[in-house]
N, C-alpha and C positions, 0 to 999 in steps of 0.2 A: 705334354702339359704337366704330367706328374713330375718329370725331371726338373722342369722350371720351378714348380711350386716347392720342390725339395730344397731349392736354393734360397727361397724367400720365406719359408715357413716362420723363421724367427722374426722377420720383419712383420708379418701378418699377425703373429701372436702379440708382439710388442704394441702394434697399432690398436688391437682390440683392448689391451690393458690401458693404453693411453686414453682411448676414447671412453673407457669406463670411468677413469678419473676425471677427465674433462667434462663428460656428460653429467656426472654427479655435481660438479661445482657449478655448472651453468644453471641447473635447476635450484641448487642450494642458495644461490644468490637471491632469487625471488622469495624462497621460503624464509630464510633467515632475515632478509631485509624487511619482510612483513612483521616478523617477530620483534625486530629492533625498532619498528615504527618509521622506517624510511618512506618517504613520499614516492609516488609514481614517477615524478619528475627526476628525483634523485636516482632511483633505480634505472631509469632510462639512460641517464648520463653514464652510470656504471656499466650498463650493457653496451653502450656505444663505444666506451673506452676499449673494450676487447677488440673491436673491429678497427679502431685506430692503430692499435698495436699489431693486428694481423696484417694490415696493409704495409706497415713499416717493416715487419719481418720479411714479407715477400720481396721487398726492395733490397734489404741489406743482408739477408741470410746468404745469398749466393756469393757476396763479396767476402763474408766471414769464412765461408767454406774454402774459397780459393786461397785465402790468406793463411789459415791455421789448420785446415783439414776437416774432412767430413766427420770423423769419429769424435774429435775434440769439440766441434760445434754441437754435435748431437748430445754429447754428455753434459756440456756446460748449460745448454738451454734446458735440458731435462732437470738439472739440479736447481736452476732458478725457478722453473715452473713448480717443482715440488715444494720449494720453500715458499713460493707465493701462495699456494693453496693452503698451506698450514698456517699462514699469517692472517687469513681472513677473520677467523674468530678471535684473534688477539687484538685486532684493530678495527672495531666496529664503528667506523666513521665513513660516511659516503665518499669523501674525497680520497681517503686512504684506499678504499675499495676500488675507486676509479683507477688509481695509479696501479694497484695490484692487477686489476683486470687488463690494463694496458700491457703490463709485463707478461701476463699469461698469454695474451693474444700474440704478442711478439714471439714468445717462445714456441707456441703451437705452430705458427706460420713457418718459423725456421725449421722445426722438427719435420713438418710436411715436406719442405723443400729437400732436406737431407734424405728423408725416407724415400720419397718419390724418385729422386735421382738414382738411388740404389736400385729401386724396383725397376725403373725404366732401363737401366743398364743390364739387368738380369734377364730381360726379355728380348726376343727377336721380333721381327716384323710379323711373323706368323702367330706368335703367342701373345703379343703385347695387348691385344684387345681382351683376351680372357684373363690375363694377369691383372690388368687395371680394373676389370669388372669385379674380380675376386677381392681386390684391395678395397674397392668402394663398398662391397657387401660387408666386409670385415668392419669397416668404419661404422656402418649403419647398425650392425648388431651390437657393437660396443656402446653406441649412444642409447639404444633401446635397453640393453642390459643394465646400464647405469641407473635407469629409472627404477628398475627392480631392486637394486642395492639400496636405494634411498628409503625403502620401506623397512629396512633392518635397524634403523636408528632414529634419533631425535634431532631435528634440525636446530633445536634450541641449544644444543651442546656442541662441543668441538669434535665429537666422535666421527661424524660423517666427513668433515673436512680432513681429518687425519687419515681416514680410510682412502679418500681421493688422493691425498699426497702419497700414501704408501703404494697405491696402484701405479701411479706415474713413476715412482722411484724404481719399482721392481720391473716395470715394462722395458727398461733399457738393458737389463741383464741378458736376455736372449739375443737382443739385437747386437750389443757391443761385444759379446763373447763369440759371435759367429760372423761378424761383419767382414765383408770382403772389400778389396780396394775398389774405389769408385772414381771415375774420371771427374775432373773439375766441372762444377755445375755451370752450364752456359744457358742463361735465360735471355731471350731477345728483349731489346728495349721496347717497352710498351708503345703501341701506336697512339698518337694523340687522339683526344676525344673528338676533335673536329674531323680528322680523317676517318675515324671509326664511324662517326655518324654519317658522313658522306657515303661511305661504302655500304652501311647497313643501318638505316634509321631505326627500324623496328628492333634489331638486335641491341642497339645501344640504349634506346629508351626503355625497352622491355627489361633488359637485365638490370638497369638501375632501379626500376620499380620493383623488380623481383628481389633485389637485395634488401629493400625496405620490408617486403613481406617476410622473407626468411628470418631476418634478424628480429623482427617483431614477434614472430611465432616462437622462435627458439629462446629468445631472451626475455620477452615480456609475458609469455604464456604462463609461467609460474607466478608472476606478479598478479596477473588477471585471476588465476585460480585462488590465490591467497585472499584477494580482496572480495571475492564473491562467497568466501567461506568454505571452500573445499578443504577436505582433510589433506594431510601431506601425502597419503597413499593415493588419493584421487588425483592430486596434482601430478604426481609421478606418472600415473596412468595416462593422464591428459597429454603430457609431453611425449610419452612413449607412442601414443596413437598418431601423433604428427609424423613421426618417423616410420612407424609401421605402415602407414598409408603410402609413404614414399617408396618403401621397400617393395610393396606388392603391386603398385601401379607403374613402377618404372618399366617393366617389360612390355605390358600392353601398349603403353604410350610410345615406347621406342619402336615397337613393331609397326604401329600406325605411321610413325614418323618417316619410315623408309618407303611408304606406300601411298602417301597423299601429300597435298600441298601443306607445307609446314606452317604457313600463316594461318590456315584454317584450323589446324590442330592447336596452335597457340591460342587462337580465339576460343575454341571449345573448352580447352583445359582451364583457361582463365575464367570463363563463365562458370564452370563447375566450382572453381575456388570461390568465386564471388557469391554464388548461390549457397554454398556451404556456410559461408560467413553469415549470410542472412538467416539461415536455419539456426546457426549458433546463437545469434542475437535474439531470435524469437524463442529460443529454448528457455530463457530466464533461469539458467543454472540447472535445469533438469539433467540428471546424470547421463543417461544413455544418449539422448539427443546431443548433448555436449561432446561426448566421445565420438559420435558419428561425424559431427561437424569437424572435429580435429582430424579425424582419419582422412576425410576427403580434401579438406583445405590443405593439410600438410602433404597429402598424397600427390597433389598436382604440382607442388612447389618445386621439389627437387627435379622431377622430369622436365619441368619448364626450363630450368637452368641448362640442362643438357640440350634441350631443343633450341634455345637461343644461341648456344655455342655452335651447334650444327647448322642452323640457319645462316648465321653470320659467315661461317666458313664457306658455305655454298656460293657466296657472292665474291669470294676472294681467290686470288691465285695462290698456289701452294707456298710461294715465297713470302707472301704477306701474312700467312696464318699464324706463325709464331708471335709476331708483333701484335696482331689483333687479339690473340689469346691473352697476352699481358694487359692490353687495353680493356678487355672485357672483365678480367679479374679486378682491375682497378675500379672500373665503373660499378661493378657489383658491390665492391667494398664501400664506395661512396654512398650508395643506397642503403647499405647495411648500417652505416653510421647515422644516416638521417632518419631511418625508419623508427628505431626505438625512441629517439628524441621527440618525434612527432606524436607517436602513439602515447608516450608517457605524458606529454603535455595535455592531450585530449582526455586521457584517463584521469588526470588530476582535475580537469575542469568539469568533465561531464560524467565521471564515474567509470567503473571497470568495463561496462559493456561497450565503451568506446573502442576497446580492443578490437572487437569484431567489425565495427564501423570503419576504422582506419584500414584494416587488412582487406575488407571487402571492397571498399572504394578503390584501393590500389589495384586489386585484381581486375576490377572493371575498367580501370585506366589502361591496363595492359590489353584487355579485350578490345577496348575502343581503338587503341592505336593499331592493333592487328587488323581490325576491320577496315580502318582507313588505309592500311598498307595493301589490302586486297584490291583496292580500287586503282592502284598504281600498276599498270601493265608492265612497266620497265623493271619492277621488282619481282615479277613472276619467274620462277625457275622450274623447268620440267622435272618431274619426279625422277626420271632416269638419269638426270644430270646432277643429282644431289649426292653429297657425301654420306657415308654410313653414320648411323647414330650410335653413340656410346654413352652409357649412363654415368656421367661425371657428377660428383657431388659438389655443392657450393663450398664445401670446406677444402677442396683441392687447391694446391698451389699452382702457380703458372707452369711449373715443371710437368705436372700431370695433365694440365689442360693442353699444353703444347703437344705432349706425347699422344694424347687422345685425338687431337686434330690431325696429326700426321698419320696415325693409324686409320682414321676415318677416310682420309683422302686416298691412301694406298689401298685400303680394302674395297672402296667403291670402284676404283680404277681396275682392280683385279677382277671384280664381279662383272664389270662392263666388258673386259677383254674375254672373260670366260663365256659370257653370253654371245658375244660376236663370233667366237670360235664355234659355238654350238649351232648358231644360225648358219654359218658357212657349211658345217658338216651336214646339217639337215638339207641344205640346198643341193649339195653335191650328191647326197643319197637320193634326193628326189629326181635329179637329172639322170642318174644311172638306171632308174627304174624303166623297164620296157613300156 
């Protein structure tokens, strides 16, 4: 493992720096937008623009890499992203910000595709799970750390946007100076939504709704905090708590995922998220109850993403998993585009507390569909027949999602073979006893 990490340390360091810059700008949009007097609806459109760009990047980045090369695409997208971040305070107009967010989303998606293809190529079947987990943890720490950096400046000036741009710019130095050759990126053509729904109704509907939850939390959370009068430092802590919860709850939910019916776990986790939103709504802006609500609501969101991936793969043959991964990423992206638009409209009409209402109702929608799925005997899968769980983040590109699915299937098969061999050995030992 140490030998593998020694090959990808530059990538992991670069990803942390990129996430610091990207995490800063995501929260800054809500902070600076409030200062500029942008409406909730306008900020919702700006937020959704990022996910439009992200979906586009996931589609076109592999084509660009095959045409001009891994390193050139990496450097070009990084340059455009850095330029975009520094342009925000220069063009304080909602439509200009929407276009810049679309550009940043496209660049981030392409960066993920390029980085994850390198990461996947550096790992073997035995180490891929640990390498991907380390990569996901590095991303999460970067996002959380970004919120701490926001406390060092004033969102009303250009300083924090410049800092975000600098972080993204320097992040490519360790990566590009140590980059090794990477094979051409091959991403399977996404499975159609109809086929995906026929194979896994809960996985398809659930991940669409979860996309709405994730984008609303990460994109509109700062808008909500600004509108209820939180200070910039409190808003940064609020966003950090969303991701800190995800970091700490990923392991216990993953452990349970391999030991119980995943539909039941999806139901319970969604109920926890819904109840957390009710608690947040009832807190009326009280500081610590608000932070606790963010911790648990955000804490179940990221593990649910990995749960839906694992649950859907359980229903598929290994040959269909790559196409299904692309379909799930696309479905999640559609939900991520719709979520902020819906929450922004409700916040515009009914006030900032509609943030909790929209997220809570969406969580309960996931729970309701999971409960309905549990009544379908044909969708029941024995625990011993499920693939292994791997904590994939919603920010991952189809490259990482495909790699995680392949690892999960291989790891589960290896565990079943090892268990079968152990049972045979125990039976032989039992027969030899006098």
